[in-house]
N, C-alpha and C positions, 0 to 999 in steps of 0.2 A: 712767597706764595707757593702753595703746594699744588702740584699737578697730579691728577690721577689718570694715568695712561690707559688703565683698564676700562674706566667708565667715561672718560673724557671730561670729568668734572674739573673746573678751574682752568681749562685750556684756552678759553676765550680771553683770559687774562695774560696770555703770553705776550711779552714785549721784547724778548731777546732773540735776535736772529739765529744765534748759535743753538738755542733750544730747538728751533724749527729744523735747522740743519741736522742736528742729532736725531730728531724724531724721523725725518725723512730717510736718513741713513739706515736707521734701525727698521724702517718699514712699519712704524707704529700704526695701529689700527685707527687711531684718532688724530693722526698727524694733520689732517685737513682742518680740524678745529683749531689746532695751534697756528696754522697758517692764517686762518681767518682772524684769530686773536692778534697776531702780529700786524695784520693790515689795519686793525682797529686801534692798536695801542702804540705803534712805533711812529716816530715823527719824520723818518727819512725814507722817502719813496725809493731812493736808490738802493736801500738795504732790503726793502720789502719786495720789490719787483722780481729779483732773481729767484727768491724762494717761492713766490706765487707761480712763476713760470715753471719752475721745477715740479711743483705739485701738480700743475696742469698737465704735465707729461707722465704722471704716475700711472702705473699699471692697475692701481686700485681705483675702482669707479667712485667710491665715496670720497677718497682724497682728491680726485679730479673735480668732482662736484663742488666740494668745499673750496677748492682753489679758485673756481669761477665765482663763488660767493665772495671770496677774499678780493678777487680782481674788481668786482663791482664796488666793494667797500673802498678800495684804494682809489679808483677813479672818482668816486663820489667825494671822498675827503680831499684829494689833491687836485682834481680837475685836470689831470694829465694822463697821457697814455705813453709811458716810456717804451723804448724799442722791445724790451723783453716781453712786456705785456701785449704789445702789438702782435708780436710773433705768436704768442700763446693763443690769442684770439683768432688770428688768421688760420692757424693750424687746426683750430676747433670749430671752424665756421659751419661744419655739418653735424656738430655734436649738440644734441638737445640740452645737455647739461650747461652749455655756455650761453643759452638764450638770454638769461637775465643779465649776464655780464655784458652782452651786446647792448641790451636795452639801457643799462646803467651808463655804458660808455657813450652812447649816442645822446643821452640826456645830460650828462655832467661834463663832458669834454667839449669845449667850443668847436663848432663845425670847422672853422678855419684851421684848427690844430689836429684834426683827424687825418689819418693816412688816406691816401687816395682810394684804396680798395674799400675802406669803410665808408667814405663819403658816397661812393657808388652804391654800396649796399643800402645806405640810408635813403638815397634818392629813389632807388627801386622800391623800397618799402613804402615810402611816401606816395609814389605814383600808384602803386597797387592799392593802397588804402583810399586814395582819392578816387580812383576809378571804381572801386567797390562801392563807396558811398554814393557816387553819382548814379551807378546802376541801381542801387537799392532805393534811392529817392525818386526814381521814375514812376 
């Protein structure tokens, strides 16, 4: 498979963690797309998670945004939140780019397997929604 690092074409087909490592090392403009491709195409969450977490700490806003897209794909496909992704989410709890990753995690990881901090966030959001609906329906 051919990857065009200038345009990003073909990068959603990345399935090799070393390709992602090299792209992140080089600071490629479309490294985030490669991370998302890895999350979609690789069968081992233990290989995916550290690359997604690394991209989530990137200084490049687009790479970070795509890291959270990749995180959402990973939790949707594997139904788990490994420690690296837990830390990435916790560190990004005030980052708007991570909101869909939070939503995906709460939807696809069983509540019993969520870390305590995320269970509390989920319960706060549920209570807020419930109270808002109750107020609205008056």
